[in-house]
ROBA-5932 format. One record per residue (C-alpha): residue number from 1; x negated, y, z. Coordinates in steps of 0.05 Angstrom, whole numbers, plus 5000, padded with zeros to 4 digits. Layout:
<pts>
+-----+------+------+------+
: seq :   xx :   yy :   zz :
+-----+------+------+------+
: NUM :    X :    Y :    Z :
...
+-----+------+------+------+
</pts>
This chain:
<pts>
+-----+------+------+------+
: seq :   xx :   yy :   zz :
+-----+------+------+------+
:   1 : 5323 : 3998 : 1659 :
:   2 : 5238 : 3991 : 1670 :
:   3 : 5192 : 3950 : 1628 :
:   4 : 5162 : 3896 : 1686 :
:   5 : 5096 : 3865 : 1663 :
:   6 : 5119 : 3813 : 1717 :
:   7 : 5195 : 3792 : 1700 :
:   8 : 5217 : 3745 : 1640 :
:   9 : 5285 : 3749 : 1637 :
:  10 : 5321 : 3682 : 1614 :
:  11 : 5371 : 3701 : 1570 :
:  12 : 5406 : 3635 : 1536 :
:  13 : 5470 : 3646 : 1519 :
:  14 : 5490 : 3592 : 1569 :
:  15 : 5452 : 3627 : 1619 :
:  16 : 5493 : 3695 : 1609 :
:  17 : 5560 : 3655 : 1605 :
:  18 : 5553 : 3621 : 1667 :
:  19 : 5526 : 3676 : 1706 :
:  20 : 5589 : 3723 : 1685 :
:  21 : 5631 : 3667 : 1717 :
:  22 : 5588 : 3674 : 1772 :
:  23 : 5588 : 3740 : 1793 :
:  24 : 5663 : 3739 : 1786 :
:  25 : 5686 : 3754 : 1863 :
:  26 : 5745 : 3705 : 1845 :
:  27 : 5706 : 3649 : 1834 :
:  28 : 5713 : 3589 : 1877 :
:  29 : 5661 : 3558 : 1927 :
:  30 : 5666 : 3498 : 1887 :
:  31 : 5649 : 3525 : 1828 :
:  32 : 5604 : 3573 : 1851 :
:  33 : 5558 : 3522 : 1877 :
:  34 : 5562 : 3482 : 1820 :
:  35 : 5551 : 3538 : 1776 :
:  36 : 5479 : 3558 : 1815 :
:  37 : 5462 : 3482 : 1800 :
:  38 : 5479 : 3485 : 1728 :
:  39 : 5441 : 3551 : 1722 :
:  40 : 5378 : 3528 : 1768 :
:  41 : 5366 : 3469 : 1715 :
:  42 : 5368 : 3512 : 1652 :
:  43 : 5327 : 3559 : 1682 :
:  44 : 5280 : 3512 : 1702 :
:  45 : 5276 : 3486 : 1627 :
:  46 : 5259 : 3555 : 1607 :
:  47 : 5201 : 3570 : 1662 :
:  48 : 5161 : 3510 : 1649 :
:  49 : 5151 : 3509 : 1576 :
:  50 : 5075 : 3524 : 1585 :
:  51 : 5065 : 3463 : 1622 :
:  52 : 5001 : 3430 : 1605 :
:  53 : 5013 : 3362 : 1557 :
:  54 : 4960 : 3313 : 1538 :
:  55 : 4962 : 3260 : 1500 :
:  56 : 4966 : 3177 : 1508 :
:  57 : 4992 : 3121 : 1469 :
:  58 : 5049 : 3079 : 1481 :
:  59 : 5071 : 3013 : 1451 :
:  60 : 5145 : 3023 : 1419 :
:  61 : 5183 : 2954 : 1407 :
:  62 : 5150 : 2961 : 1333 :
:  63 : 5083 : 2989 : 1336 :
:  64 : 5031 : 3036 : 1379 :
:  65 : 5049 : 3111 : 1374 :
:  66 : 5014 : 3176 : 1395 :
:  67 : 5050 : 3209 : 1449 :
:  68 : 5049 : 3268 : 1504 :
:  69 : 5061 : 3277 : 1573 :
:  70 : 5050 : 3327 : 1637 :
:  71 : 4986 : 3336 : 1657 :
:  72 : 4954 : 3388 : 1706 :
:  73 : 4974 : 3402 : 1772 :
:  74 : 5033 : 3369 : 1803 :
:  75 : 5101 : 3416 : 1819 :
:  76 : 5129 : 3430 : 1882 :
:  77 : 5187 : 3469 : 1888 :
:  78 : 5206 : 3508 : 1949 :
:  79 : 5271 : 3544 : 1970 :
:  80 : 5276 : 3603 : 2010 :
:  81 : 5330 : 3577 : 2064 :
:  82 : 5383 : 3590 : 2060 :
:  83 : 5413 : 3610 : 1990 :
:  84 : 5355 : 3573 : 1954 :
:  85 : 5374 : 3503 : 1973 :
:  86 : 5428 : 3519 : 1921 :
:  87 : 5382 : 3520 : 1871 :
:  88 : 5342 : 3463 : 1893 :
:  89 : 5383 : 3400 : 1856 :
:  90 : 5388 : 3428 : 1789 :
:  91 : 5316 : 3438 : 1788 :
:  92 : 5299 : 3370 : 1809 :
:  93 : 5354 : 3338 : 1766 :
:  94 : 5304 : 3361 : 1714 :
:  95 : 5244 : 3340 : 1744 :
:  96 : 5252 : 3278 : 1791 :
:  97 : 5193 : 3270 : 1807 :
:  98 : 5170 : 3341 : 1843 :
:  99 : 5155 : 3349 : 1920 :
: 100 : 5207 : 3400 : 1953 :
: 101 : 5181 : 3449 : 2008 :
: 102 : 5220 : 3494 : 2054 :
: 103 : 5212 : 3565 : 2082 :
: 104 : 5253 : 3599 : 2129 :
: 105 : 5261 : 3674 : 2119 :
: 106 : 5315 : 3723 : 2139 :
: 107 : 5329 : 3799 : 2137 :
: 108 : 5335 : 3837 : 2196 :
: 109 : 5403 : 3880 : 2189 :
: 110 : 5374 : 3944 : 2212 :
: 111 : 5311 : 3947 : 2173 :
: 112 : 5317 : 3889 : 2119 :
: 113 : 5246 : 3865 : 2148 :
: 114 : 5232 : 3797 : 2132 :
: 115 : 5224 : 3745 : 2191 :
: 116 : 5189 : 3683 : 2184 :
: 117 : 5218 : 3620 : 2221 :
: 118 : 5209 : 3552 : 2179 :
: 119 : 5147 : 3541 : 2138 :
: 120 : 5141 : 3460 : 2106 :
: 121 : 5107 : 3444 : 2052 :
: 122 : 5062 : 3382 : 2018 :
: 123 : 4997 : 3373 : 2055 :
: 124 : 4959 : 3376 : 1988 :
: 125 : 4986 : 3446 : 1970 :
: 126 : 4918 : 3466 : 1948 :
: 127 : 4924 : 3413 : 1887 :
: 128 : 4996 : 3439 : 1873 :
: 129 : 5033 : 3496 : 1836 :
: 130 : 5088 : 3521 : 1858 :
: 131 : 5165 : 3547 : 1835 :
: 132 : 5192 : 3585 : 1885 :
: 133 : 5279 : 3592 : 1891 :
: 134 : 5322 : 3643 : 1919 :
: 135 : 5380 : 3667 : 1878 :
: 136 : 5369 : 3742 : 1897 :
: 137 : 5308 : 3783 : 1894 :
: 138 : 5343 : 3848 : 1931 :
: 139 : 5279 : 3888 : 1961 :
: 140 : 5231 : 3839 : 1958 :
: 141 : 5213 : 3831 : 2022 :
: 142 : 5231 : 3756 : 2029 :
: 143 : 5201 : 3734 : 1960 :
: 144 : 5134 : 3771 : 1980 :
: 145 : 5127 : 3748 : 2051 :
: 146 : 5142 : 3677 : 2018 :
: 147 : 5088 : 3677 : 1968 :
: 148 : 5038 : 3706 : 2021 :
: 149 : 5053 : 3644 : 2069 :
: 150 : 5042 : 3600 : 1999 :
: 151 : 4972 : 3638 : 1985 :
: 152 : 4942 : 3633 : 2051 :
: 153 : 4951 : 3555 : 2035 :
: 154 : 4908 : 3560 : 1977 :
: 155 : 4964 : 3535 : 1929 :
: 156 : 4959 : 3540 : 1856 :
: 157 : 5002 : 3580 : 1807 :
: 158 : 5062 : 3603 : 1842 :
: 159 : 5126 : 3619 : 1798 :
: 160 : 5189 : 3659 : 1826 :
: 161 : 5251 : 3644 : 1804 :
: 162 : 5323 : 3681 : 1818 :
: 163 : 5387 : 3684 : 1792 :
: 164 : 5397 : 3760 : 1794 :
: 165 : 5343 : 3814 : 1810 :
: 166 : 5340 : 3886 : 1828 :
: 167 : 5290 : 3936 : 1803 :
: 168 : 5264 : 3951 : 1869 :
: 169 : 5246 : 3876 : 1887 :
: 170 : 5208 : 3871 : 1823 :
: 171 : 5164 : 3922 : 1831 :
: 172 : 5152 : 3916 : 1906 :
: 173 : 5123 : 3841 : 1875 :
: 174 : 5084 : 3877 : 1827 :
: 175 : 5048 : 3914 : 1874 :
: 176 : 5036 : 3860 : 1920 :
: 177 : 5030 : 3804 : 1886 :
: 178 : 5023 : 3820 : 1808 :
: 179 : 5004 : 3752 : 1789 :
: 180 : 5071 : 3720 : 1804 :
: 181 : 5114 : 3712 : 1747 :
: 182 : 5184 : 3722 : 1764 :
: 183 : 5240 : 3683 : 1716 :
: 184 : 5314 : 3717 : 1728 :
: 185 : 5381 : 3708 : 1687 :
: 186 : 5390 : 3782 : 1699 :
: 187 : 5351 : 3853 : 1722 :
: 188 : 5419 : 3890 : 1752 :
: 189 : 5425 : 3968 : 1772 :
: 190 : 5393 : 3973 : 1840 :
: 191 : 5402 : 3974 : 1911 :
: 192 : 5458 : 4002 : 1945 :
: 193 : 5450 : 4032 : 2024 :
: 194 : 5454 : 3967 : 2055 :
: 195 : 5398 : 3937 : 2014 :
: 196 : 5453 : 3883 : 1966 :
: 197 : 5443 : 3883 : 1896 :
: 198 : 5490 : 3924 : 1843 :
: 199 : 5534 : 3902 : 1816 :
: 200 : 5506 : 3831 : 1836 :
: 201 : 5542 : 3772 : 1856 :
: 202 : 5553 : 3789 : 1925 :
: 203 : 5520 : 3747 : 1987 :
: 204 : 5497 : 3680 : 1950 :
: 205 : 5480 : 3641 : 2013 :
: 206 : 5562 : 3664 : 2040 :
: 207 : 5582 : 3645 : 1978 :
: 208 : 5554 : 3578 : 1968 :
: 209 : 5566 : 3560 : 2044 :
: 210 : 5634 : 3585 : 2049 :
: 211 : 5606 : 3635 : 2108 :
: 212 : 5638 : 3695 : 2084 :
+-----+------+------+------+
</pts>
């Protein structure tokens, strides 16, 4: 596997364990949805380790104490519809105050090109950092289009978080958006002739919403 400077692989034992269950074709829709939710929360914990902090004082029941709290730009979570919706609750559970935007993009089956159909983010986007969510990074077309849409709004820093990535998608984002770090639970072998990640975990959207 190539070494990509824009890719951070999250190899916590709990992430590895849950990802193995997620890949299993016999995992039920209910369990699949729960696993995606749990993985998103674990990964968000890892992907936000560099959030800036500032010191402040708090009055405990016994005395005044110096503590730390988050500072810097506010965070917004943006799932790429529809599969990215499965990752939202896990991230929001970890950071309840984040805003949630939505970007609608789908891939055409004949040439795999992305098509935009929906875009909604907070009005103060230029004052915010963004975490873009999609379970799969395959060709990278949808992710690259979503990042371009965000950059046109002059947003702050963008992170991309996925469960499984293919080298082709990671390389595409490196070529087009080298400033965006990708956080993934696994880098798989590659894409097949239909643009599906191998070994992958199937169509995440179909498995989340029972439409396979």
